[in-house]
N, C-alpha and C positions, 0 to 999 in steps of 0.2 A: 711273362710280365714281372716287371720288377717292382719292388716296394714304392716304388715311387710313381710308377704307372698305375699302379694298384689303388694309391691314395688319390691320385687324379680323376681316376673313374668314380671312386666312391663319394668324392666331393662333388663332382658333376650330377650324380645320382641324387644326393642330397638335395642339391638345388633343384631338381628337376621336379621332387615329391613336394617342395614347401621351405617355407621360412625356417621352420623349426621343426624338432622332433617333437610329437605332439604327447609322447608318453612321459617325458622328463622336463620341458620347459614351456613356457607360453613363448609366443612370436614377439619377437621386441616391436615396441611401438615406434622404435627410431628407424626400422627397415621400412625403406621405400622400395615397392613393388614395380616392375617394369614389363615389359611385352614377355620377357622370357618367365618370369613369374606372376603368371596371370592368376594362380589359385592363393596367392598371397593375401590376407585381410588384415586388417587392425586387429587388435586383440579383441576378444567379446568375452561375456560372460565373466569368470572369476579371472581370466588373465587380463581383463580390462584395471584390476586392483592392483598389480604390478606397477609401482611408479618406474620409469625411467631412469637408466643407469645403474640398476641395482642388481646383484647377483641372486637369481632364484632359481626354484626346483619346483616341480608339482610332486607333491609328498602324498602318499596315501596312508590314512589315518584308519585304523581298524582298533576295533574292541571286542573284547570276549569274556564272560559268556554272552552278554547281552551289549545291546545298543547304549549309546552313552551320547550326552550333548557335547561338542566340542567347542574349546575357547582357545583364541591364540592372541596373547598377550592381554587376555580379559575381554576379547570382542569374539561373541560368538559366530561361529561360520556353519554349524550345522549338525546333524546327527551321523553318526558312523555307520555303515562305513562312508566316508567321504576321502576326495581326491582334492588337494586345496594347494594355491603356488605359498610357500615360504619364501621370503627373501631377507636380504639383510644388505646393508652399506657399510661404508668405512667406520660408521659411528655405533653399530649394533655389535653386542659381546656376546647376548644370550637371547633366545626367542623362547617364550613360557608356551606350552601345548598343555592344555588341562581337559580331562573327561570328568564331567558332572553324571553322577549315576541318575539313572531313571526309575530305579527300582529301590524298594528297603532292602536293608542289611549289604547294602553296597557303600563303597567309600569313594569320594572323590579322588581321583589320581592326577599325577603331573609330571610332566618331562621338562627339564629345562636344558635346551640345546645349546651348546656352546659353538659358535660359528665361526669360521668356517671349520667344518663341510656341513652341509645341508643332506640330512637322510633320504632315502628314497621310499622310506614305511617307517610309521611309527604305530607301535601297538601298545594298547592298555590291558590290563587284565582286571576286571573291574571287582572281584572278589578279594583283592589284595586289602589287608587292612589300613586303616588311617594312618598316614606318617606318626612315628612316635606310640603308638599301641602296640605292646610286646602281648602276644597271645600263647596262651597255654596249649599244648599239644593236646589233641583227642585221645581218651584212653577207652 
């Protein structure tokens, strides 16, 4: 089987399975399903928040050693661990993802993502000191 034959088989297998890979992207609201693609549906749940025409990916957001409240561009999306669609358009340069601690002695953490590309995973370590704080080594 040549590379082109294999690519064709993989493309057909992808069509037979569904509109999009559930691990990495949401189904596009622009997709019109037909009899061949009977299991395709309009986006629901978190995928319904993705505007049409944008580049997006489902991103796994984790925190350790504890859970945290996660915000995307100031909007609360839930507590870790959470999988959430991040997206950008031609006007987007950065996406700000922040983690608010739920426990004392932890500090707010933030990742400012320059897009493209979108990551598959974002991890926060909640015991990092707040930005601008210099800590002395323990003796």
